[in-house]
C-alpha positions in Angstrom: 0.1 -0.1 0.0 1.2 3.5 -1.0 2.7 5.5 1.9 1.1 8.8 2.7 2.8 11.9 1.1 1.7 15.4 1.8 4.0 16.9 -0.9 2.9 14.2 -3.5 -0.8 15.3 -2.6 -0.2 18.9 -3.3 1.5 18.0 -6.6 -1.3 15.8 -7.8 -3.9 18.6 -6.8 -2.1 21.0 -9.0 -2.0 18.5 -11.9 -5.9 18.0 -11.5 -6.3 21.8 -12.8 -3.8 21.6 -15.7 -6.4 22.6 -18.2 -7.0 25.8 -16.5 -3.3 26.2 -15.9 -2.3 26.0 -19.5 -1.7 29.0 -21.6 -2.8 31.1 -18.6 -1.0 33.9 -16.2 -1.1 32.4 -12.8 -1.6 34.8 -10.0 -1.0 33.8 -6.3 -1.8 35.6 -3.1 0.9 35.6 -0.4 -0.5 32.4 1.3 -0.5 30.5 -1.7 3.0 31.8 -2.8 4.3 30.8 0.7 2.6 27.2 0.2 4.0 26.6 -3.4 7.5 27.9 -2.4 7.6 25.0 0.0 6.0 22.6 -2.1 8.4 23.5 -5.0 5.4 23.8 -7.3 6.6 26.9 -9.4 8.6 24.6 -12.0 5.2 22.3 -12.3 3.1 25.6 -13.1 5.6 26.2 -16.0 5.6 22.5 -17.2 2.0 22.5 -17.3 2.0 25.4 -19.7 1.5 28.5 -17.7 2.6 31.9 -19.4 4.0 33.3 -16.0 3.5 33.1 -12.2 2.8 36.4 -10.6 1.9 38.0 -7.3 -1.7 38.8 -6.9 -1.1 41.5 -4.3 1.6 43.2 -6.4 0.1 43.0 -9.7 2.3 44.8 -12.5 1.4 45.8 -16.1 4.6 43.8 -16.9 3.2 40.6 -16.0 1.5 40.2 -19.4 4.9 40.3 -21.2 6.9 38.0 -19.0 6.1 35.1 -20.8 7.9 31.8 -20.2 5.9 29.7 -22.8 7.4 31.0 -25.9 5.2 28.8 -28.1 2.0 30.4 -27.3 0.5 33.6 -28.2 -0.8 36.4 -25.9 -2.6 35.3 -22.7 -6.4 35.4 -22.8 -7.0 33.9 -19.7 -5.8 34.1 -16.1 -6.0 31.8 -12.9 -6.2 33.2 -9.4 -5.4 30.8 -6.4 -6.1 32.5 -3.3 -5.8 31.3 0.5 -8.3 33.9 1.5 -11.9 34.5 1.6 -13.2 35.3 -1.8 -14.5 38.7 -0.1 -10.7 39.5 1.0 -9.0 38.7 -2.4 -11.7 40.5 -4.5 -10.0 43.6 -4.7 -7.0 42.2 -6.0 -8.7 40.0 -8.6 -10.8 43.0 -9.8 -7.5 44.8 -10.3 -6.0 42.0 -12.3 -9.2 42.0 -14.5 -9.2 45.6 -15.2 -5.5 45.5 -16.6 -6.3 42.7 -19.4 -8.6 44.2 -21.7 -8.4 40.9 -24.2 -9.1 38.6 -21.3 -11.8 35.9 -22.2 -11.6 33.4 -19.1 -10.9 34.0 -15.5 -10.7 30.9 -13.2 -10.5 31.5 -9.5 -9.3 28.9 -7.0 -10.0 29.4 -3.2 -8.8 27.1 -0.4 -12.0 28.1 1.6 -15.0 26.0 0.8 -18.6 27.1 0.3 -19.6 26.0 3.8 -16.6 27.8 5.3 -17.5 30.9 3.6 -20.9 30.8 4.8 -20.0 30.1 8.3 -17.4 32.9 8.8 -18.5 35.7 10.4 -16.6 38.2 8.1 -17.9 36.9 5.1 -21.1 38.2 3.3 -21.4 35.2 1.1 -23.9 32.5 1.7 -24.3 28.8 1.2 -23.9 29.1 -2.7 -20.9 31.5 -2.3 -19.2 30.4 -5.4 -22.1 31.1 -7.8 -22.8 34.3 -5.8 -19.3 35.5 -6.3 -19.1 34.7 -10.1 -22.1 36.9 -10.8 -20.9 39.7 -8.4 -17.4 39.8 -10.0 -18.7 40.1 -13.4 -21.2 42.7 -12.4 -18.3 44.6 -10.8 -15.9 44.2 -13.6 -18.5 45.5 -16.2 -19.3 48.5 -14.2 -15.6 49.5 -14.1 -15.6 49.0 -17.8 -18.6 51.2 -18.3 -17.2 54.1 -16.1 -14.1 54.0 -18.2 -15.8 54.4 -21.5 -17.9 57.2 -20.1 -14.7 59.0 -18.9 -13.0 58.5 -22.0 -15.9 59.8 -24.1 -16.2 63.1 -22.0 -12.4 63.6 -22.3 -12.3 62.7 -26.1 -9.4 60.4 -25.7 -8.2 57.8 -23.5 -6.1 59.2 -20.4 -3.8 56.9 -19.2 -3.1 57.3 -15.5 -2.0 55.3 -12.9 -4.2 54.4 -10.0 -3.7 52.3 -7.0 -6.5 50.8 -4.9 -7.2 52.5 -1.7 -7.2 50.7 1.8 -10.9 51.1 2.5 -12.1 50.0 -1.0 -13.0 46.3 -0.9 -16.3 44.2 -0.6 -18.5 47.4 -0.3 -17.7 48.3 -3.8 -19.2 45.1 -5.0 -22.6 46.4 -6.2 -22.4 49.9 -5.7 -19.1 52.0 -6.2 -19.0 55.5 -5.4 -15.5 55.7 -6.3 -13.4 54.1 -9.1 -11.4 51.6 -7.3 -9.2 50.9 -10.3 -8.4 52.4 -13.8 -10.0 50.0 -16.3 -7.0 51.2 -18.5 -4.1 51.8 -16.3 -1.9 50.0 -18.7 -3.4 51.2 -22.2 0.0 52.1 -23.6 1.6 49.1 -22.6 -1.2 46.9 -24.1 -1.2 48.8 -27.2 2.4 48.3 -27.8 2.4 44.7 -27.0 -0.7 43.9 -29.2 -1.0 43.9 -32.9 -4.1 46.0 -33.1 -6.3 47.8 -31.0 -9.5 46.1 -29.9 -12.7 48.2 -29.6 -13.3 48.9 -26.2 -17.1 48.9 -26.8 -17.1 45.5 -27.7 -15.1 44.7 -24.8 -17.7 46.1 -22.6 -20.5 44.0 -24.3 -18.5 40.9 -24.4 -19.4 38.6 -21.3 -16.1 37.7 -19.0 -16.5 33.8 -18.3 -15.5 33.7 -14.6 -15.5 30.5 -12.7 -14.9 29.8 -8.9 -13.5 26.4 -7.9 -12.4 24.7 -4.5 -8.7 23.9 -4.1 -8.2 22.7 -0.4 -4.3 21.8 -0.4 -2.8 25.0 0.2 -0.5 24.1 2.9 3.2 24.5 3.6 5.0 21.0 3.9 8.1 21.0 5.8 8.7 17.2 4.7 6.2 14.6 3.2 4.8 13.9 6.7 4.9 17.3 8.3 3.1 20.6 7.4 1.6 23.7 8.8 -0.8 26.4 7.3 0.0 29.4 5.4 0.8 32.3 7.7 -1.3 34.8 5.3 -4.1 32.4 4.7 -7.4 32.7 6.3 -7.4 29.5 8.2 -4.2 30.4 10.0 -5.4 34.2 10.5 -8.7 33.3 12.0 -8.9 33.7 15.8 -9.1 30.6 18.0 -10.6 32.2 21.1 -12.9 34.9 21.9 -12.3 37.1 25.0 -13.5 35.6 28.1 -12.2 34.6 31.7 -10.4 31.5 30.2 -8.9 33.2 27.1 -5.2 33.7 27.1 -4.6 34.8 23.4 -6.8 35.2 20.4 -4.3 33.3 18.3 -4.4 30.1 21.0 -7.3 28.1 22.4 -8.5 29.0 25.6 -7.8 27.1 28.8 -9.8 23.9 28.9 -12.9 23.8 31.2 -14.4 20.4 29.9 -17.1 22.2 28.0 -17.3 22.7 24.2 -18.4 25.9 22.2 -21.5 25.5 20.3 -23.4 27.7 17.5 -22.3 31.3 17.5 -19.5 30.6 20.2 -17.5 28.4 18.0 -14.3 30.6 17.1 -14.0 30.9 13.2 -10.5 29.2 13.6 -12.2 26.1 14.7 -14.8 25.9 11.9 -12.0 26.7 9.1 -9.6 24.3 10.7 -12.3 21.4 10.6 -13.0 22.2 6.9 -9.5 22.1 6.0 -8.9 18.8 7.8 -11.9 17.1 6.4 -11.0 18.1 2.8 -7.2 17.1 3.4 -8.5 13.6 4.4 -10.5 13.5 1.2 -7.6 14.4 -0.8 -5.2 11.8 0.7 -8.2 9.1 0.6 -8.4 8.7 4.2 -11.3 7.7 6.3 -10.7 9.3 9.8 -11.3 7.9 13.3 -11.2 11.1 15.3 -9.8 11.8 18.9 -9.5 14.9 20.5 -7.8 16.5 23.7 -9.1 19.8 25.3 -12.2 21.8 24.4 -11.3 23.4 20.9 -9.9 20.1 19.7 -13.2 18.7 20.8 -15.2 21.3 18.9 -13.1 20.7 15.6 -13.5 17.1 16.1 -17.3 17.5 16.7 -17.3 19.7 13.6 -15.5 17.0 11.5 -17.7 14.1 12.6 -20.8 16.3 11.5 -19.2 16.7 8.2 -18.9 12.7 7.7 -22.2 11.1 6.2 -23.2 7.6 5.2 -22.0 8.3 1.7 -18.4 8.2 3.3 -19.0 5.1 5.0 -19.2 2.8 2.1 -16.4 4.1 0.1 -13.2 2.1 -0.1 -10.8 4.3 1.8 -7.8 3.7 4.1 -8.5 4.1 7.8 -6.7 6.4 9.7 -6.8 7.9 13.2 -6.7 11.9 13.5 -5.6 13.2 17.0 -6.4 16.8 17.6 -4.7 18.5 20.6 -5.0 22.2 21.9 -1.9 24.0 21.9 -2.7 25.4 25.3 -2.2 22.1 27.0 1.6 22.6 26.5 2.5 26.1 26.3 6.1 25.5 28.1 7.5 23.7 25.1 7.2 26.3 22.3 8.2 29.2 24.8 11.5 27.5 25.5 14.5 27.6 23.4 14.9 23.7 22.8 17.6 21.8 21.2 16.4 21.9 17.4 18.4 23.2 14.6 15.3 24.0 12.6 14.0 26.1 15.5 17.1 28.1 15.7 17.2 28.7 11.8 13.7 30.2 12.0 14.6 32.4 15.0 17.8 33.7 13.4 16.8 34.2 9.8 14.9 37.4 8.6 11.5 36.8 7.3 9.7 38.1 4.3 7.5 41.2 5.1 3.7 40.6 5.3 1.8 41.9 2.4 -0.5 44.8 2.8 -3.6 42.9 2.5 -7.3 44.0 3.0 -7.7 41.6 5.9 -5.2 44.0 7.8 -7.2 47.1 7.4 -10.4 45.3 8.3 -8.8 43.9 11.4 -7.8 47.6 12.3 -11.0 49.2 11.4 -13.6 46.7 12.6 -13.4 44.6 15.6 -15.4 41.3 15.9 -17.5 41.6 18.8 -15.4 39.3 21.0 -12.2 39.2 19.4 -9.8 40.8 16.4 -11.0 39.9 12.7 -7.6 38.6 11.8 -4.4 37.6 13.3 -1.2 38.8 11.6 1.1 35.7 12.2 4.9 35.8 11.3 5.5 34.9 7.6 7.1 31.4 7.1 9.1 32.6 4.2 12.6 33.1 5.3 15.3 34.9 3.6 18.6 32.9 3.5 21.7 35.5 3.0 23.6 34.0 0.3 25.7 37.1 -0.7 28.9 36.4 1.2 29.1 33.1 -0.4 28.1 33.9 -4.0 29.6 37.5 -4.8 33.0 37.7 -3.1 35.3 40.3 -4.8 33.2 40.3 -8.0 30.2 42.1 -6.4 30.8 45.3 -8.1 31.0 44.1 -11.6 28.1 41.8 -11.0 26.0 44.8 -10.1 27.0 46.8 -13.0 26.1 43.9 -15.3 22.6 43.7 -13.5 22.1 47.3 -13.8 22.9 47.3 -17.5 20.5 44.4 -18.1 17.6 46.1 -16.2 18.2 49.3 -18.4 18.3 47.3 -21.5 15.2 45.6 -20.6 13.5 49.2 -19.9 14.8 50.7 -23.2 13.0 47.8 -25.2 10.0 47.7 -23.3 9.5 51.5 -24.0 10.9 51.6 -27.5 8.3 53.9 -28.7 8.5 56.4 -25.8 9.7 59.9 -26.4 13.4 61.1 -25.7 12.3 62.7 -22.6 11.0 59.2 -21.2 14.3 57.7 -22.3 16.0 60.1 -20.0 13.9 59.3 -17.2 14.6 55.8 -17.4 18.5 56.3 -17.6 18.2 58.4 -14.7 16.2 55.5 -13.1 18.9 53.1 -14.0 21.6 55.4 -12.4 19.7 55.8 -9.1 19.2 51.9 -9.1 22.9 51.7 -9.4 23.5 53.6 -6.5 21.1 51.8 -4.2 22.5 48.3 -5.6 25.9 49.6 -4.0 24.2 49.3 -0.5 24.8 46.0 1.5 21.1 45.9 2.3 20.0 45.7 -1.2 22.6 42.9 -2.0 21.3 40.9 0.9 17.6 41.4 -0.2 18.7 40.5 -3.8 20.5 37.5 -3.1 18.3 35.4 -0.8 17.4 31.8 -0.7 14.6 30.0 0.7 13.5 26.4 2.1 12.2 24.1 -0.6 10.9 20.8 1.0 11.5 18.8 -2.2 15.2 19.6 -2.4 17.0 16.1 -1.5 20.2 14.3 -1.2 19.9 10.9 -3.0 16.3 10.9 -2.2 16.5 12.1 1.4 14.6 15.3 1.9 17.0 17.9 3.5 14.2 19.5 5.9 12.9 16.1 6.9 16.3 14.9 7.8 17.2 18.1 9.8 13.7 18.2 11.7 14.6 14.9 13.2 18.0 15.6 14.7 19.2 18.0 17.4 21.3 21.1 16.7 24.8 19.5 16.7 23.7 16.2 14.9 21.9 18.5 12.3 25.0 20.3 11.9 27.3 17.4 11.4 24.7 15.9 8.9 24.9 19.1 6.8 28.8 18.8 6.8 28.7 15.3 5.5 26.1 16.1 2.8 28.7 19.3 1.8 31.6 16.7 1.9 29.5 14.3 -0.3 28.7 17.1 -2.9 32.3 18.1 -3.1 33.6 14.7 -3.6 30.8 14.3 -6.5 31.9 17.4 -8.2 35.6 16.6 -7.7 36.4 19.7 -5.8 39.5 19.6 -3.4 39.7 22.2 -0.6 43.0 23.9 0.4 42.0 24.2 4.0 41.9 21.1 6.4 38.4 20.1 7.4 38.4 18.5 11.1 36.2 15.4 11.3 33.3 15.1 13.7 32.1 18.5 15.0 30.7 20.9 12.3 32.5 24.3 12.9 31.3 27.6 11.3 34.5 28.0 9.5 34.4 24.4 8.1 30.8 25.1 6.7 31.8 28.5 5.3 34.9 26.9 3.6 32.7 24.3 1.8 30.0 26.3 0.9 32.1 28.9 -0.9 33.8 25.9 -2.8 30.8 24.5 -3.9 29.2 27.9 -5.2 32.0 29.2 -7.1 30.3 28.9 -10.4 27.0 29.5 -11.4 26.5 25.8 -12.8 27.5 24.4 -9.4 25.4 26.7 -7.6 22.2 25.8 -9.5 23.0 22.1 -9.1 23.7 22.3 -5.5 21.3 25.0 -4.7 19.5 22.8 -1.9 22.5 22.0 0.3 24.0 25.5 -0.1 20.7 27.2 1.1 20.5 24.8 4.0 24.1 25.3 4.9 23.7 29.1 4.7 20.7 28.8 7.1 22.8 26.7 9.6 25.5 29.4 9.5 23.2 32.0 10.2 21.7 30.0 13.3 25.2 29.0 14.5 26.7 32.5 14.4 27.5 34.1 17.6 25.2 37.2 17.1 22.4 34.6 17.5 23.6 31.3 19.0 25.0 33.3 22.3 21.4 34.8 23.2 19.8 31.4 22.1 22.2 29.6 24.7 21.5 32.3 27.3 17.7 31.7 27.0 18.4 27.8 27.3 20.4 28.0 30.2 18.0 30.3 32.0 15.1 27.9 31.4 17.2 25.3 32.8 18.0 27.2 36.1 14.2 28.0 36.1 13.5 24.5 35.9 16.0 23.2 38.5 14.7 26.0 41.0 11.1 24.8 40.3 11.9 21.3 41.8 13.1 23.3 44.9 11.1 25.7 46.5 8.6 28.7 45.4 11.2 31.1 47.2 14.1 30.2 45.2 12.0 30.2 41.8 10.8 33.7 42.5 14.2 34.8 43.5 15.6 33.6 40.3 12.7 35.3 38.4 13.4 38.7 40.3 17.2 38.3 39.4 16.6 37.8 35.7 14.4 40.9 35.5 16.9 43.0 37.6 19.7 42.0 35.2 17.6 42.8 32.1 16.8 46.3 33.4 20.6 46.7 33.8 21.1 45.6 30.3 18.5 47.8 29.0 19.8 50.8 30.6 23.2 50.5 28.9 21.3 50.5 25.4 23.3 48.4 22.9 20.8 45.7 21.8 23.0 44.2 19.0 26.3 43.8 21.3 23.9 42.4 24.2 22.6 39.6 21.9 26.2 38.9 20.8 27.3 38.6 24.4 24.2 36.6 25.4 22.6 39.2 27.5 18.8 39.4 27.9 16.6 42.4 27.5 13.4 43.2 29.7 11.2 41.4 26.7 13.5 38.3 27.1 13.0 38.5 31.0 9.3 38.6 30.5 9.0 35.8 28.5 11.3 33.8 31.0 8.6 35.0 33.7 6.1 33.3 31.7 8.1 30.3 31.8 8.7 30.5 35.4 5.0 30.9 36.3 4.1 27.9 34.0 6.7 25.8 36.2 5.4 27.3 39.3 1.8 26.1 38.5 3.0 22.7 38.1 5.1 22.3 40.9 3.7 24.9 43.7 -0.1 24.8 42.7 -1.1 25.9 46.2 1.7 28.2 47.5 -0.1 31.5 47.2 -3.7 32.3 47.9 -4.3 33.3 44.2 -0.9 32.6 42.5 1.8 30.0 43.0 3.7 32.4 44.8 3.3 34.3 48.1 2.1 38.2 48.2 5.9 39.1 49.4 7.5 37.0 46.6 5.3 38.4 44.0 5.7 42.0 45.3 9.5 41.8 44.6 9.0 40.6 41.0 6.4 43.5 40.4 8.7 46.1 41.6 11.4 44.8 39.5 9.3 44.9 36.3 8.1 48.6 37.4 11.8 49.8 38.1 12.9 48.3 34.9 10.1 49.8 32.7 10.8 53.1 34.3 14.4 53.0 33.8 14.0 52.4 29.9 10.4 52.5 28.7 11.3 52.3 25.0 12.2 48.7 25.3 8.8 47.6 26.6 6.0 48.5 23.8 3.6 45.7 25.0 0.0 45.7 25.1 -0.5 45.9 28.7 1.4 49.4 28.5 -0.8 50.8 25.8 -1.8 54.5 26.4 1.2 54.7 28.8 4.1 54.4 26.7 4.3 58.1 25.7 4.1 59.2 29.3 6.9 56.9 30.2 9.2 58.1 27.5 8.5 61.6 28.5 9.0 61.2 32.0 12.4 59.5 31.3 13.4 62.1 29.0 12.6 64.8 31.3 14.6 63.0 34.0 17.7 62.5 31.7 17.7 66.2 30.8 17.6 67.2 34.7 20.2 65.0 35.4 22.3 66.4 32.6 21.6 70.0 34.0 22.6 69.0 37.4 25.8 67.7 36.3 26.6 70.9 34.3 25.7 72.9 37.2 27.9 71.2 39.6 30.8 71.5 37.2 30.5 75.3 36.8 29.7 76.8 40.1 30.2 80.4 40.3 29.1 82.6 43.2 28.1 86.0 42.1 26.9 88.9 44.3 23.9 89.5 41.6 22.8 85.9 42.2 21.6 86.9 45.8 19.0 89.1 44.4 17.1 86.1 42.7 17.0 84.3 46.1 13.3 84.3 46.3 12.8 82.6 43.0 13.4 79.2 44.6 9.8 78.9 45.7 8.5 79.0 42.4 10.9 76.2 41.5 9.8 74.0 44.5 6.4 74.5 43.5 7.2 73.2 40.0 9.2 70.3 41.6 6.4 69.4 43.7 4.2 69.2 40.5 6.3 66.9 39.0 6.7 64.8 42.0 3.1 64.4 41.9 2.8 63.6 38.3 5.8 60.9 38.7 3.7 59.3 41.7 0.5 59.3 39.5 2.4 57.7 36.7 4.1 55.2 38.9 0.8 54.4 40.4 -0.9 53.8 37.0 2.2 51.5 36.0 1.8 49.6 39.1 -1.9 48.9 38.1 -0.9 47.8 34.8 1.8 45.4 36.2 -0.9 44.1 38.7 -3.1 43.4 35.8 -0.3 41.4 34.0 0.4 39.4 36.9 -3.4 38.5 36.9 -2.6 37.2 33.5 0.6 35.3 34.8 -1.9 33.8 37.6 -4.0 32.5 34.5 -1.1 30.6 33.1 -0.2 29.1 36.2 -3.6 27.8 36.5 -3.1 25.7 33.2 -2.5 22.5 35.1 -5.6 22.9 37.5 -8.0 22.1 35.0 -9.7 18.8 34.4 -7.6 17.2 31.8 -4.3 18.3 33.6 -5.5 16.9 36.8 -6.2 13.5 35.2 -2.6 13.9 33.5 -0.9 14.1 36.7 -2.8 11.4 38.3 -1.8 9.1 35.4 1.5 10.0 35.4 2.0 9.8 39.3 1.7 5.9 39.1 5.0 5.6 37.4 7.9 6.4 39.9 10.6 6.5 37.2 9.0 8.8 34.4 11.3 8.4 31.4 9.9 11.5 29.7 9.5 13.9 32.4 11.5 16.7 30.6 9.7 16.0 27.2 6.9 17.9 25.8 3.3 16.8 26.1 3.2 15.6 22.4 5.8 13.1 23.1 4.1 11.8 26.3 0.5 11.7 24.6 2.0 9.7 21.5 4.3 7.3 23.8 0.9 6.3 25.9 -1.1 6.0 22.6 1.4 3.9 20.7 1.9 1.6 23.7 -2.0 1.4 24.2 -1.9 3.0 27.6 -5.0 5.1 28.6 -4.9 8.7 27.7 -6.7 10.7 30.2 -9.2 13.1 28.9 -8.9 11.7 25.1 -12.4 11.8 23.6 -13.4 9.6 20.8 -15.8 11.0 18.2 -18.1 8.4 17.1 -19.4 8.5 13.3 -23.2 8.6 12.4 -23.0 4.7 11.9 -21.2 4.1 15.0 -23.7 6.2 17.2 -26.5 4.2 15.5 -24.7 1.0 16.3 -24.2 2.2 20.1 -27.6 3.6 20.7 -30.1 1.2 18.6 -28.2 -2.1 17.6 -26.2 -2.2 20.7 -29.1 -3.3 22.7 -29.2 -6.4 20.5 -25.6 -7.2 21.4 -24.2 -5.7 17.8 -22.8 -2.8 19.3 -19.1 -1.9 18.2 -16.1 -1.8 20.5 -14.6 1.5 21.2 -11.8 1.9 18.7 -8.2 2.6 19.8 -6.0 5.1 18.2 -2.9 2.8 18.2 -4.8 0.4 15.9 -4.3 2.5 13.0 -1.3 2.3 10.3 -1.6 5.8 9.8 -1.9 8.5 12.4 -2.4 12.4 11.6 -1.7 14.4 14.7 -2.8 18.2 14.4 -1.9 20.7 17.1 -4.8 23.6 17.1 -2.7 26.7 17.7 0.7 25.6 16.1 3.7 23.5 16.7 7.6 23.8 16.8 10.4 21.8 15.6 11.5 20.5 19.0 7.8 18.6 19.0 8.5 17.3 15.7 11.7 15.6 16.8 10.2 14.4 19.8 7.3 12.9 18.0 9.8 10.8 15.8 11.6 9.7 18.8 8.2 8.6 20.7 7.5 6.6 17.2 11.0 4.9 17.1 10.8 3.9 20.8 7.5 2.4 20.8 6.2 -1.1 19.9 4.9 -0.1 16.6 7.4 2.1 14.6 6.1 0.9 11.3 3.1 3.4 11.8 2.8 6.3 9.2 2.8 9.5 11.5 1.8 12.6 9.9 2.1 15.7 11.9 0.5 19.2 11.3 -0.3 22.5 13.0 -2.0 25.9 12.6 1.5 27.5 12.2 5.1 27.1 12.8 5.8 28.6 16.3 9.1 30.2 17.7 9.8 31.6 21.2 9.4 35.1 19.5 5.9 34.0 18.1 4.8 32.9 21.6 6.0 36.3 23.0 3.6 38.1 20.4 0.8 35.7 21.2 1.2 35.7 25.1 2.4 39.5 25.6 1.9 41.2 22.5 -1.1 42.7 20.6 -3.3 39.4 20.6 -3.0 38.8 24.4 -6.0 38.7 26.6 -4.2 40.7 29.5 
């Protein structure tokens, strides 16, 4: 029987729409671009006959002339693939249509089903969403064309003018447009120069545009054939997972489990869209799911998935698989900590692509859902691997000059019919571009690599192999791959490479040798990009801070096994040290020396409170610490913020940051004045005449002292609210599921996985067929019928076990990190059933920085 391969399923889904792709310009939104970059699908699009692959959000008039398929004529159709709701992508789709006057067909593929559109609160479309959108898009397109013709007739000629969509224009302009969101002929001159003849615009308006909307569910980011997450800028990942209530900790994470599942309008949109995605993913992989869940939101997703199944699915010949849904909130400690994972370090050290300025962001800022934000802005998964140091060397200036000349030649050819003045503008533009390219920032942006999951070494995918190893083991494996690649290319090194440990200098030497020519670079691009990413992670500027975090977390863990007093003292000490570091002010140098800032100390405080909740659940009346212990920590945070307010622009300080900065600046000025006055003391007889002016100065100082006291009291109130949030985090282990877990694990005196994450513990118990506390099985329609009806006649079915399946899909609602992927593979290899096909997935890929944003940033529920 064929193995389950997520990447292969994605490729097959693209091939299934080959008829639409052929001879079309493909437009991908940011989420789909992210997905297909990991899949390595761009070459497949060109293989299937696509004219070009372009960005939906950054649509350009040049898109229509960038044709990779030289045997075909001008594009008559476009294909739009989006990971968003149709209502969010509409303004960009309309922009594309308005730029192609000879367009005959527009096929739109969205990963959100019609049911998902109708269930999402921000979507105005109903159950027949696709048909509704087809008619509305054609109607809006014809309205734009009609407006353009009216304006042209009034002016006597077609006036070409560039216009960009305003941020507030979107779905509201579908039926009635008071303003023109896009110029219907913003690229008329380019179109006329490219086509052989000018098509009468009146006929274009009367001609019906063929629009079709289809479902394309497999938009995901596979790191390996058996591990994936959702695109960061797709509607599923951006939908909130929790509404604002007492048990919420973040809109991007499931709430604290209380044993009750949401129903009706209380179901968060993220749960609904996640259930829709998993249902269609299983259908594409031809799997029949037996659903199990842990915690409230996962149980809600499981219930929705079960309701989607029907009697029709039961009779089909599908491969049976077990689906385990787990709430991220069950284990916040693992993603907050800096674990031993090279992939985690890569994603934390590498710069990420900037988010696209999408309509969903403007909606999120302008309108709030009643109980939460409309959209979450997660960190993009596309990393920018710096390659400039390995590829350019001493030839960078000549390379830049050649590139500038190539761009200038292209611009001259594109605008060959323009006037001389326009040609001068182009030459000036190329000169400016040459100046910009001399900067290191431009070169770094230009020469960047990215992760592609299909890149492999003799059939072994690079990312999959690295995910299953610790940091040092992963670096040694990369060194081995580099040595094998050099041997295969018959390249000898002048430097001596030490056996065993992979040092930074060894990796740099081998990468430069392997990238010394363009042919070698293209042939070995996969291992070169991976090695460059590893070098970024192992660089001292990042590794020193990562190691400092790791050491601090280990110290907190040790103190948590001692007493609450020692743990509280350690947290206070970390905060005080961070205040000293922040006051000195050089963050870059601090990172290289492994020093932690106030934000770092706050994340460690989160770790400390979670550990305290596990080890000292009844130490304090409210929280895990006594009043006095907590008071010292509060005062340490207050003093740290007062000393340097610019480093702590956090949600709990909103509305207070400017006052804190003004207070800090005023005190700095007064201190400088006092120093200057003490250095130049001059007693003059004339000064005795102004002796009485001291009274006014005293009054002013009293006012300032009063203002300082008011500000500090307000700051103490904010910090007190922050500690209430910490109490909520420390109470995670007090809910029903955690109590059951602690009771189950207390039966084992020698717990072999006490320092492992929850995912490892769950899988270890599942694969060894031990009972998993709190695990709920979602019976199908037929299963419920046997249980309630036929069961009374002795025909009931036994409750299935997750370990009985040969395929197990684990999905973490809220996100997953690299350490958990490695530990899950360890649990599988150590179990009695290592032959099980284990597929891991999550809402997003989490780093400690992401957890900081979720728990202490704009989306926390402080």
